[in-house]
N, C-alpha and C positions, 0 to 999 in steps of 0.2 A: 479495485486492485484484486488481480488474480494470479498470486505467486505460486511458481511450482506446479502449474497445473499440465503435470507430466501426462497424465491419461486424459484423452480428450474424447468425453462421450459424445455419442452422435447427436449432432444438433447444436453443440455449444458453440464450436468455432461460428456458424452462423450467426448465434444471437451476439456474439461479441462483435462480430464484423456490423452486425447492423448496429449495435450499441454507439461504437464510435463513429460510422459513418453517419449518425444521427445527431452527432455533437457530444458524445460521452468522452470521457477521459479515463483510459485504460492503461493499468501499471502491470506488465509482465516481467517475469524473471528468466533464467537460464532452467533448463529442464522442462520448457513448455514445448506441448505438441510432440511429443516424444514417440507415445503409444495410444493406441484405442482404449475403449473400456474394458477389453479382455486382456489387456496388456502384450497386444502384438504390435509391432515396431511399425509406426508409419512410415512409408516409404519416402524418400528425399529426405533435404535437409530439414532441422527443426529450426524455427518454431512449426514446422508442417503447416498444417492450415492456416497458421495466422502469419504465415511470413509475409503475405501482402500487406496485411496491418501494420505490423512492425517495420516494415521496410527493410529488412534484414535476412540473412540466412547463417547459420552457425555452421562453420567450417571443421570445428575440432572444438574439445573442452580439454582443459589443464587442471586436473583434480590435484588439490593442494592437500599436503600433509596437514593433520591438526596444528602444529604448532606454526607453520608456513604462515606467510602474510604477503600479500601485493597493496598495492594502493591504487587510488582512483585520482588523477588530477585532473583539476578544472582548468580548462584552458584560458577562459577569459579570465579566472585570478589567480591561478598558479599555486591555490588552496589543494592540500593532499589528506584524502582519508583514507583510512586502514580497510582494507577488503580481505576476505578468505574463503575458502570452502572449496569454490569452482572459478574457472575464471574462461570464459567463451572466449573463441575467437571469431569475431564476426565480420562479416562482408555485408556492406552497406547497398541497398536497393531503393536508394532515396531518403533513407533517415538521416537526420542531423545529429553530430556527435556532441554530447553533453560533458562528458569525461574519458579518458584515455588512461590504459594501466602505467604505473609509474615504472616499472621493472619486470625483468625475465626478458626471455627472446621475444615476446610480443610486447615490449615497451613501447607505448606510444599508439598502440592500436586503441580503437573505440571499445568502451566496455558499457557507457551509460548513453543512450539515444533517447531521440525524440522524433517521431513521424506524423505527419498531418496525413489523416485520413477520412475523405468524405470531410463532413464538418466538424471534426473532432480530431483528438490525438490519441497515440500510443507511446507510452514509455516502455523502454527495456532495459533490466539491469542484466549484464551478463556476467555479474560476479556478486558476491554477498558483503555489501558495505556495512560499515561500523553504523550503530544506532544513530548516531549525529547526522549522518548523511540522511539515513531514511527520516529520520523527524524533518529535516529541512526539505527535503524533494516532496514528501507528501503534504506536508504545509502551503508549499507553492502550488502543488496540485491543488489543494482544496479551495485556495484562493483565484486561481484560475477558473474553477469551477462553479465560483459563486456561493462556497459550502462554509458556514461557519456555524460555531457551537452556540446555544443558548445561554451558556454559562461561564465564567470568566476562568481560564486556565488553572487547576490546580495539579501540581506535580505529583503524581502517584494515584491519582483518583479517576476511576474508570467509569464513565456515564454512557449509559445504551438508554434506548428508547423503543417502545412498543406502542402499538397504536389500533386501537378498534373502535367497534360502533359506541362503546361503553366509555371511552375517553382515551386520554393519552398516558402512558404509564412510563416513568423515568427510576432507571436502577442506578444508585448510586454505590460503588465499591471503594473503600479506602483500603490501599494495597500498602500502605505506610503504617509506622507504628507512632504516627504524631497525629494528633485531632487536627480534621480538617473542617474548615465552615465555607459552605456554598452559597452564595448569594442566589435569589430565586427571581425569576422576571415576575411582571404583575401578572396575576392570575389567580383563580380559586385551585389552591393546591392542599392535598388530602394526606397526611402520612399514612401508609396502608398497615405500617409493622407496628408503630407506637399508637395510633390512633389521634383524632384531632385534627385541627388545620396547622399546614406549615405556612406561613406568611412571607418572610423577608429572608431567611436563610434555612438551609439544613445543617445540623450539626454532626459531622461523623467522627467517632472516636476510634481510636487504633484499631484496625483491621474492621473496622465496622461496616455495615451496609445499611442503607435506606431504600424503600422503594414507595415514589410519590406518584400520585396520581393527578394530573391536571385535567379538571372538568373542562368539557367541551359544549 
């Protein structure tokens, strides 16, 4: 996921192109490929050097007032999701339409697209969707890429992983005011903050954090 990649550092576009061409799945958004790393505008339509990857170019952008809203219509189901902030008017060059704008003078024009590039795919969001849409889209992308969590989903719990020669380290952050219990996969787990072994689960109090090491 590379949202709002406004400033394109030299070499970044080439790396993203290679990533997608070799089978990666890329998610990009409005305000991508507008300027270089010193904030000098890139000539031509954005997403600039990623135009070929996303299979589209942006003709213009409608900036919404903070209280203004548009909508994302899913043609296959007719379901509508709220959107805000910016609305790109997209001109497709091979991209497939996944969602269209609900209203205004560009109603019916594409705002969410998918484009096959090499062995991979590139998704583009021309507007800022509500959270529920982002959750559905990213879940679908993860499923497509074969990515799944080691742990059962817990609303409000953030889990990240870091790995090196000494082992695999997991950081659990409870962003809620409720106690959360996370079941652990089989393995040798060590609780680095509280000490001792963690066997079947990790218990997180309200706003609590835990750091566990999985021995390799």
